[in-house]
Wavefront OBJ file of the C-alpha trace (Angstrom):
o trace
v 0.000 0.000 0.000
v 2.894 2.348 0.730
v 4.053 2.074 -2.883
v 0.626 3.235 -4.081
v 0.759 6.246 -1.739
v 4.274 7.124 -2.922
v 3.227 7.022 -6.580
v 0.086 9.061 -5.872
v 2.051 11.685 -3.920
v 4.683 11.911 -6.644
v 2.072 12.493 -9.352
v 0.183 15.064 -7.277
v 3.430 16.892 -6.423
v 4.369 17.134 -10.104
v 0.906 18.447 -10.969
v 1.023 21.086 -8.213
v 4.493 22.193 -9.342
v 3.088 22.564 -12.884
v 0.173 24.700 -11.591
v -2.359 22.015 -12.479
v -5.622 21.383 -10.628
v -6.172 17.804 -9.485
v -9.688 16.356 -9.148
v -10.021 12.849 -7.711
v -13.202 10.854 -7.078
v -13.073 7.676 -5.048
v -15.100 5.386 -2.845
v -11.836 4.910 -0.902
v -11.556 8.515 0.269
v -12.469 8.811 3.925
v -11.781 11.857 6.116
v -8.821 10.002 7.674
v -7.280 9.162 4.286
v -7.792 12.704 3.033
v -6.091 14.088 6.163
v -3.207 11.656 5.640
v -2.890 12.813 2.027
v -2.869 16.488 3.057
v -0.250 15.935 5.792
v 2.022 14.026 3.425
v 1.724 16.740 0.759
v 2.459 19.433 3.358
v 5.653 17.579 4.283
v 6.808 18.140 0.671
v 6.627 21.915 1.322
v 4.046 22.473 -1.425
v 1.621 25.411 -1.533
v -1.890 24.170 -2.236
v -5.488 24.262 -1.086
v -7.910 21.355 -0.754
v -11.679 21.263 -1.167
v -13.683 18.091 -0.535
v -17.205 17.162 -1.529
v -19.182 14.134 -0.388
v -20.420 11.864 -3.153
v -22.407 8.673 -3.417
v -20.699 5.576 -4.778
v -21.892 5.224 -8.361
v -23.767 2.218 -9.672
v -20.828 1.527 -11.976
v -18.468 1.305 -8.968
v -20.931 -0.836 -7.030
v -21.112 -3.325 -9.911
v -17.615 -3.279 -11.390
v -15.407 -3.221 -8.284
v -16.806 -6.441 -6.747
v -16.482 -8.137 -10.140
v -12.812 -7.118 -10.433
v -12.070 -8.287 -6.875
v -13.803 -11.595 -7.528
v -11.946 -12.068 -10.797
v -8.463 -11.345 -9.428
v -8.642 -12.063 -5.693
v -11.550 -14.486 -5.260
v -13.076 -12.251 -2.605
v -15.721 -9.555 -2.297
v -14.787 -6.082 -1.029
v -16.839 -4.011 1.358
v -17.874 -0.881 -0.556
v -18.875 2.239 1.292
v -22.027 3.870 -0.010
v -20.342 7.260 0.333
v -17.053 8.494 -1.039
v -15.421 11.850 -1.549
v -14.338 14.112 -4.342
v -11.058 15.855 -3.568
v -9.937 18.974 -5.446
v -6.325 20.083 -4.942
v -5.310 23.483 -6.307
v -1.843 24.973 -6.327
v -1.699 28.330 -4.577
v -0.713 31.174 -6.839
v 2.721 32.426 -5.870
v 3.208 34.888 -8.710
v 4.414 38.289 -7.536
v 4.165 41.561 -9.427
v 6.676 44.358 -8.960
l 1 2 3 4 5 6 7 8 9 10 11 12 13 14 15 16 17 18 19 20 21 22 23 24 25 26 27 28 29 30 31 32 33 34 35 36 37 38 39 40 41 42 43 44 45 46 47 48 49 50 51 52 53 54 55 56 57 58 59 60 61 62 63 64 65 66 67 68 69 70 71 72 73 74 75 76 77 78 79 80 81 82 83 84 85 86 87 88 89 90 91 92 93 94 95 96 97
């Protein structure tokens, strides 16, 4: 799991440094995971803001994710009915003289 976090943080860091806005939707986002993500990004000394929105897990996720788990892991996951949308924006640091 740590490898996934490292890859995610690396991609988000690159996007913030390129002044790109990141929008992520997931049934896996919980308040605790979002706080972990924010703290890890802050440790990279990045300037950004975060907005979160609650969202319902889509029918597509409810149907496809269990199928994928069953196909590859022979198990069924527990899907939360709620997820989050996370928007990360780089803070503008442009100065005018």
